N, C-alpha and C positions, 0 to 999 in steps of 0.2 A: 539214329532214327531213320527209318526208310521214308524217303520223299517220293510221293507218287503224284504230285501236282501235274496237271496236263493242261495245255492251252490248245484249243481246237478252233480252226477257222478255215477260210478258203482264200485262195489267190487265183489270179488269172494271168495267162500268157496269151496275148491276143484274145481270141474267142475261146481258148481252152481253159477251163477251170480245173484246179486241182485242190484236193483236200490236204490240210496240214495239221499235224499234231506235234507239239514240242513237249517232251516229257523231261522231268528231272531224273527219274530212275525208271528203268524198264528192263524186262528180261532180255528181249531181243527186238531191235527195230525191224528186222525182217519179219519176225513172227507177227508183230503188231500191224505192219503194212499189209500182210496177207489177210489178216482179219478185216482191215478197213476195205480192202478190195472186194470183200464179200458183201459190203454194205453200199459202197459208192461206185457208180458207173463212170469213173474218171480216174486219172492218175492221182497218186497220193505221195506225200512226203511225211516221214516219221523221223524225228530226231530224239536223242536222249543225251543228257549230260553224263550219264553212267549206265552201263549195261551189266546185268548180273549174269547173263548167259550169251554174251556176244560170241560169235563164231566166225572162223575163217574157212578156207578150203579144207577138204578132207576131214571135217569135223573138229579141227583144231579150235581151241578156245582163243577168243580175241580179247586181249588184255588192254585195259585203259586206266588212266589216272582220272578219277572223277573230276569233271569240270575243266579238264585240260585236253580234251580230244574232240574232234568232229566225228560224231557217230550218227549216221543217217541212212535211210533207205528210201529210194524212189521206186514205187510200184506202178505197173501198167496193167490195165485190165486185159483179159483175153481179146485178141483181135485188134487191139489199139495200134499195134505195129504191124502193118500189112506186109510182112515179109516172112518167108519160111525160116529164115535164119535170125529170128527175133532175138534170141539170147546173145548172139554175136554182135548184132547191131547195137543192142543196149550197152553191152560191154565196151564196144568201140566208142560210142557216143560219150559214155561216162568217163572212160579213161582219158580221152583227149580233152574233154571239158575240164576235168580236174587238173591236168597238166597245164593247160592254158591259163586257168584261173589262178593257180598257185604261182605262176610266173609273174603275176601282178604284185606279189609280195616278196619274191626272192629271185635272184638272177637265174635266167633260163638255163645257163650252163651248169648250174648247181642242182638241177632237177632232171630226173630221167624216169622213163617207164621201163620196168623189167617184165618180160613176158610171163604170163599174159596180162596181169592186172595189178602189179605191185608198183608203188611210187617210191622212188629213192631220192635221197638228197646227199650232197657231197659238201660237208663243212670244210672250211679252209684249213682247220687245224685238228681234224679228226677223220678217221676212216669213213668212207661212204657207207650208207646203210639204208634200211627200209624205214620209211616214215609212215606208210599206209598201204592200203590195198582195197580191193573190191571183191565182192562175192555175188555171183549171179545165181539165182535160184529160179527155176521154171517149173510151173505146175502143168503137167500134161494131162489131156483127156483124150482117150482113144488114139494115142499116138500123135495128136496135134498139140502144139505149144499153146498153153493157156496164158494165165497171168505170168508176168516176168518181174522179178525183184532184183534190184541192184543195191546191195549194201556197201556203203563207203565208210571206211575208218581212216582218220588221219591224226597222228599225234601232233597236236598244235604246240604243246609245251610239256616239258618233263619227259622222262624216259621210263615207260612201264617195264616191269620185270617180265620178260618173255622167256621162260625156261626152254632150253634146247634150241634156241634160234640159231640157224646156220649163218646168220649175218648180224652185224651190229644193228641195234635199234636206235633210231634217230628221231628228232622232232623238227617240225617246220621252223620253230623259233631259232634253231641253230644256224639257219641260213637266211632268215627274214631280214629285209632291209627297211621295213616300216612296220608299224603296229598291225597286228592281225585283228580282223573283225571278230565279234562274238560268233561262236560256233553256229548259233541259230541263223544269224544273218548270212553267214557263208553258205550254209545249207540251202537257204532259199535262193541265193544267187546261183549256186550250182544247178539246182533243180530247174530254174527258169532257162538256163542256158542249155541244159540237156534237152528239155522239152523243145526249145527253139530248133535245135539241130534235128531232132527226130520229126518234128512237124513239117520240116522241109520235104520229107518223104524221099529224099535223095540219099538212099542208104549206101550205095556203092562208094561215093566219095567219103562217107563217114568211116567205113571199114578201111578204105585206102589210107586215110589220114592216120588211123590207129597203127596200121602196118608200118607206115613211114616213121611214126614217132618211136616205135620200138627199136628201130635200127638194129635188128637182130639178124637179118639175112647177111650171110658171109661170115658170121662170127663162128669161132671154134669154142664150143661149150662142153661142160661135163654133165652127164646124166646121173641123177641120183637113183638108187643108192650105190651103184657099182662104179661110179665115176668114169664111165665109158666116154671117150672123147669123140665128138662128132662135129661136123660143120653144117650149119643151117643153110639150106639152099633155096627155101621158098615156103609159101603157105599153101595149105590145102583149103578146100572150099569152106570147111566149117571152122577155119581159124587155127587148126592144128598146124604144126611145123613139119616140113619135109627136111630130112637131114641125111647126110652121107657119113658112114663110119669110115674108119681108117682103111678098111679092106674093100671099100667101094660099095658096100651094101647100102641100099636105100631104106631109111627108117621113117616112120610117121610118129612124131613126138606129140602126143596128146596132152591135154591139160592135166591128166593124172600123173604125169612125169615131171618132176621138178628139175629145173636147169640150174646149174651152178655157173655163174659168171658175174662179172662186174659190169653193169650197164654203162658205166662211165669210161671203161677201158677202150 
């Protein structure tokens, strides 16, 4: 039986209110957050215990085990983030907040960010792999960034079947050292911390912290699909990576190119 029960209420971080919806089942938290932003002039949080049409980057389906994953979207109205690089700022704030918060439940050395938005864990008796990720969607009007959505998915327990995954699929429970909170509670905690970081309006340190957490500069990685080997030498202004190929050519590695590397290596 399809469960469609929803709880809707409001929370506050300082003087900033945000709308909250917790769903049992939903097509996509990103889609519902976009609808809410058309109604509410404030940030919003939407969670679901299960998604029917969850998605990752490049249109890939995001798989989950019902009731065993954190599935959430935080949405920001147009203009709420006063920076021309709003999508990058939101990604940076979300990624570092997720990493810092998960470190309260698992050893920091067993957690890592993989460029640009994947969260990895390294169990002691299993290969490292992806435990979650983030999807940024931005609605543009006349070339200007409008509302910004960040979808966050984390496997809390159990390993969903992800066909053709280039990496092992992992769960946070494999590295947790204490009981994990209910997904809804974790989602609200993450949202409040993301909002606190963004409300500081100090965007440059937020992006710098994301770059430092990635630990990708200086790495030798492979580019999919041709497995070309390159060395990462820095970041471009939009968060893309600058790389050098083996013949000395400079490349700009954008988000549309997947990198093959172990973030724990």
